C-alpha positions in Angstrom: 0.1 0.0 0.0 2.8 2.3 0.8 4.6 1.6 -2.5 1.4 2.3 -4.4 0.8 5.5 -2.6 4.4 6.7 -3.4 4.5 5.4 -6.9 4.3 8.9 -8.4 7.4 9.9 -6.7 9.5 7.1 -8.1 12.0 8.3 -10.7 11.0 6.4 -13.8 13.0 7.3 -16.9 15.3 5.9 -19.6 18.9 5.1 -18.4 20.1 8.2 -20.1 17.5 10.2 -18.2 18.5 8.5 -14.9 22.2 9.4 -15.6 21.1 13.0 -16.2 19.3 13.1 -13.0 22.5 11.9 -11.1 24.6 14.5 -12.7 22.1 17.3 -12.2 22.1 16.3 -8.5 26.0 16.2 -8.3 27.3 18.6 -10.9 30.3 19.9 -9.0 31.5 16.4 -8.0 31.2 15.5 -11.7 33.3 18.5 -12.9 30.3 20.0 -14.5 28.9 23.6 -14.4 25.9 23.9 -11.9 23.6 23.8 -14.9 24.3 22.1 -18.1 22.6 21.4 -21.5 22.0 18.1 -23.2 22.3 18.2 -27.0 19.9 16.3 -29.1 21.0 14.3 -32.0 20.7 17.1 -34.4 22.8 19.6 -32.4 25.4 16.8 -31.6 25.8 16.2 -35.3 26.3 19.9 -36.0 28.9 20.2 -33.1 30.7 17.1 -34.6 30.7 18.6 -38.1 32.4 21.7 -36.6 35.0 19.7 -34.7 35.8 17.7 -37.7 36.2 20.7 -40.1 38.6 22.2 -37.5 40.4 18.8 -37.3 40.8 18.6 -41.1 42.4 22.0 -41.2 44.7 21.1 -38.4 45.6 17.7 -40.2 46.3 19.4 -43.5 48.5 22.2 -41.9 50.5 19.9 -39.6 53.8 19.2 -41.4 54.8 16.4 -39.1 51.7 14.4 -40.2 52.1 15.1 -44.0 54.1 11.9 -44.6 51.7 9.7 -42.9 48.8 11.4 -44.4 50.2 11.3 -47.9 51.1 7.6 -47.6 47.6 6.9 -46.3 46.0 8.6 -49.2 48.1 6.7 -51.7 46.9 3.5 -50.1 43.3 4.5 -50.4 42.6 5.8 -46.9 40.4 8.9 -47.5 39.3 11.7 -45.3 35.9 10.1 -45.3 37.4 6.9 -43.9 39.0 8.9 -41.1 35.7 10.7 -40.4 34.0 7.3 -40.0 36.6 6.3 -37.6 36.1 9.6 -35.6 32.4 9.1 -35.5 32.9 5.7 -34.0 35.3 7.1 -31.6 33.0 9.9 -30.6 30.1 7.4 -30.0 32.3 5.2 -27.8 34.9 7.7 -26.4 35.0 6.0 -23.0 36.8 3.1 -24.5 39.6 5.4 -25.6 40.3 6.8 -22.1 42.6 4.0 -20.9 43.8 3.1 -24.4 47.6 3.5 -24.8 48.0 3.9 -28.5 51.5 3.1 -29.7 53.7 5.7 -31.2 53.5 6.2 -35.0 56.3 4.7 -37.1 56.4 4.6 -40.9 57.5 1.4 -42.5 60.3 1.1 -45.2 58.8 0.5 -48.5 60.8 -2.3 -50.0 59.7 -3.7 -53.4 62.7 -6.0 -53.6 60.6 -9.2 -52.7 58.2 -8.3 -55.5 61.0 -7.8 -58.0 62.9 -10.9 -57.0 59.7 -13.1 -57.6 58.9 -11.3 -60.9 62.5 -11.8 -62.1 62.3 -15.5 -61.3 59.0 -15.8 -63.2 60.5 -14.0 -66.2 63.6 -16.3 -66.1 61.2 -19.4 -66.1 59.3 -17.9 -68.9 62.4 -17.3 -71.1 63.9 -20.7 -70.2 61.0 -23.0 -70.1 58.2 -21.8 -72.3 58.4 -22.9 -75.9 55.4 -21.0 -77.3 55.6 -17.2 -77.5 51.9 -16.5 -77.5 51.3 -18.7 -74.3 49.0 -16.5 -72.2 51.0 -16.9 -69.1 54.1 -16.1 -70.8 52.6 -13.0 -72.4 51.2 -11.9 -69.0 54.7 -12.2 -67.5 56.1 -10.1 -70.4 53.6 -7.4 -69.8 54.8 -7.3 -66.2 58.4 -6.5 -67.4 57.6 -2.8 -67.6 56.1 -2.7 -64.1 59.1 -4.7 -62.8 61.5 -2.2 -64.4 59.7 0.8 -62.9 59.9 -0.8 -59.4 63.7 -1.2 -59.9 64.4 2.3 -60.9 65.8 4.9 -58.6 62.5 6.3 -57.3 61.3 7.6 -53.9 59.5 5.4 -51.6 56.3 7.2 -52.2 56.7 6.6 -56.0 57.4 2.9 -55.3 54.2 2.7 -53.2 52.2 4.4 -55.8 53.4 1.8 -58.4 52.5 -1.1 -56.0 49.0 0.4 -55.3 48.1 1.2 -58.9 49.3 -2.2 -60.3 46.7 -4.7 -61.5 46.8 -8.1 -59.8 50.1 -9.9 -60.7 48.5 -13.3 -60.7 47.4 -15.3 -63.8 45.4 -18.5 -64.1 46.3 -19.1 -67.7 49.2 -21.1 -69.2 49.1 -24.4 -71.2 51.0 -27.2 -69.6 52.1 -28.4 -72.9 53.9 -25.2 -73.6 56.1 -25.4 -70.6 59.0 -27.7 -69.8 58.7 -27.0 -66.0 55.6 -27.3 -63.9 53.3 -24.4 -65.0 51.8 -24.4 -61.5 55.1 -23.5 -60.0 55.2 -20.3 -62.3 51.7 -19.4 -61.4 52.7 -19.8 -57.7 55.6 -17.4 -58.2 53.2 -14.8 -59.4 50.8 -15.4 -56.4 53.7 -15.0 -54.1 54.7 -11.7 -55.9 51.0 -10.6 -55.4 51.1 -11.5 -51.8 54.3 -9.6 -51.3 52.8 -6.5 -53.1 49.8 -6.6 -50.9 52.0 -7.0 -47.9 53.8 -3.8 -48.5 50.5 -1.9 -49.2 49.0 -3.3 -45.9 52.1 -2.4 -43.9 52.1 1.1 -45.3 48.4 1.5 -44.5 48.9 0.3 -40.9 52.0 2.6 -40.5 50.1 5.6 -41.8 47.3 4.9 -39.4 49.7 4.5 -36.5 50.2 8.2 -36.8 46.6 9.3 -37.7 44.6 7.1 -35.2 46.2 8.6 -32.1 45.5 12.1 -33.6 41.8 11.1 -33.9 41.9 9.7 -30.3 43.2 13.0 -29.1 40.5 14.8 -31.0 37.7 12.8 -29.5 38.8 13.0 -25.9 39.5 16.7 -26.2 35.9 17.1 -27.6 34.5 15.1 -24.6 36.5 17.2 -22.2 35.4 20.5 -23.8 31.8 19.4 -23.6 32.1 18.6 -20.0 33.7 21.9 -19.1 31.3 23.9 -21.3 28.2 22.0 -19.9 27.1 20.8 -23.4 26.7 17.1 -23.1 25.7 14.4 -25.6 23.7 11.4 -24.7 26.7 9.1 -24.5 28.4 11.7 -22.2 25.6 11.4 -19.7 26.3 7.7 -19.2 30.0 7.9 -19.1 30.2 10.9 -16.8 27.6 9.4 -14.3 29.5 6.0 -14.5 32.8 7.9 -13.7 31.2 9.8 -10.9 29.9 6.6 -9.0 33.3 4.9 -9.7 35.4 7.8 -8.2 33.4 9.6 -5.6 32.6 7.4 -2.6 30.3 10.1 -1.1 28.1 10.3 -4.2 28.0 6.5 -4.5 26.9 6.0 -0.9 24.3 8.8 -1.2 22.8 7.3 -4.4 22.8 3.9 -2.7 20.7 5.3 0.2 18.5 7.3 -2.1 17.6 4.5 -4.6 17.0 1.4 -2.4 15.4 -0.5 -5.2 16.5 -0.5 -8.9 14.4 -2.1 -11.6 15.8 -2.1 -15.2 13.3 -3.0 -17.9 14.4 -4.3 -21.3 17.5 -5.5 -19.7 18.5 -7.4 -22.9 19.4 -4.1 -24.5 21.4 -2.7 -21.6 25.0 -2.0 -22.5 27.9 -2.4 -20.1 28.1 1.2 -19.0 24.5 1.1 -18.1 24.8 -2.1 -16.2 27.9 -0.9 -14.4 26.0 2.3 -13.3 23.2 0.3 -11.8 25.4 -2.3 -10.1 27.7 0.3 -8.5 24.7 2.2 -7.0 23.2 -1.0 -5.8 26.5 -2.0 -4.2 27.2 1.4 -2.6 30.4 0.4 -0.9 32.1 3.2 1.1 35.4 1.6 0.4 37.4 3.7 -2.1 38.9 0.5 -3.5 35.5 -0.6 -4.6 35.6 2.0 -7.4 38.6 0.3 -8.9 37.1 -3.2 -8.8 35.4 -4.6 -11.9 31.6 -4.0 -11.6 30.8 -7.6 -12.4 32.7 -8.6 -9.2 30.8 -6.3 -6.9 28.3 -7.9 -4.5 24.8 -6.7 -4.5 22.4 -7.1 -1.5 19.3 -9.3 -2.2 16.3 -7.2 -3.2 18.3 -4.3 -4.4 18.4 -4.9 -8.1 15.7 -6.3 -10.5 15.7 -7.0 -14.2 13.1 -7.6 -16.7 14.2 -8.8 -20.2 13.6 -11.1 -23.1 16.6 -12.4 -25.1 14.3 -13.0 -28.1 13.6 -9.2 -28.3 17.2 -8.2 -28.0 18.5 -5.6 -30.6 22.0 -7.0 -29.7 21.1 -10.6 -30.4 24.3 -10.9 -32.5 
């Protein structure tokens, strides 16, 4: 009867709304202004567009990033690709906080393995193919100009461009009767050459990203910090800041534990780890500062504190 009489005073909301309620009650402890704004999706998108435009200007003006950016562009990494990464980072920026991105390092672009394999294939064609118009032999002959360009005195970037712009080096043609050596061995040489070509391109892509990804990480975390200081939070910020608050502030954690004696989470099958952690830490409410460092899944919860309603068959995360 008492519960029914007091039902109108129960805070019933989305988990984002619940996180906002916590932050509004404890703004100073969370490092927020006393009043703050929550941006809707439209305003969040506009804010991201502004940050991205400023970032692109910075990226293009930073001479120290020019070699990595140029190499990435040659490998097919576009600004739109980087923007997609930045969007994913922005939507999951809490995962970047403890990430220790490794220092950037550009690989040495060495086409020697490709050249050596092409030379061997050319030697086999000259030595063992008795028919000039054999399709495999003709294919190897067409690769001679590409091989010569690779072996010329050119810059690493020019070598990379040649490797990227080349058509596949492999061929499935060749008549066995035209060759006095196993034709499959010649095809295998070309397959190895193609694998070596792609290995250089992949290594160059990864080395370029080793410079660019940490810059995107810094952009993302700087944006989250600016939103916190400016009191202009996005939906994901609400959850992350509330989670950080109950992790780090013992007084707030105990106060919330005493205020919310029963927690019921509906549609639990669609609850992500941040939301689950927020609920568990409040339900645990330990005054021990070390509890904030413990994994939330290891925290004990008193019986009757935490309830769930969910149906796996309705899960939007069923994958």
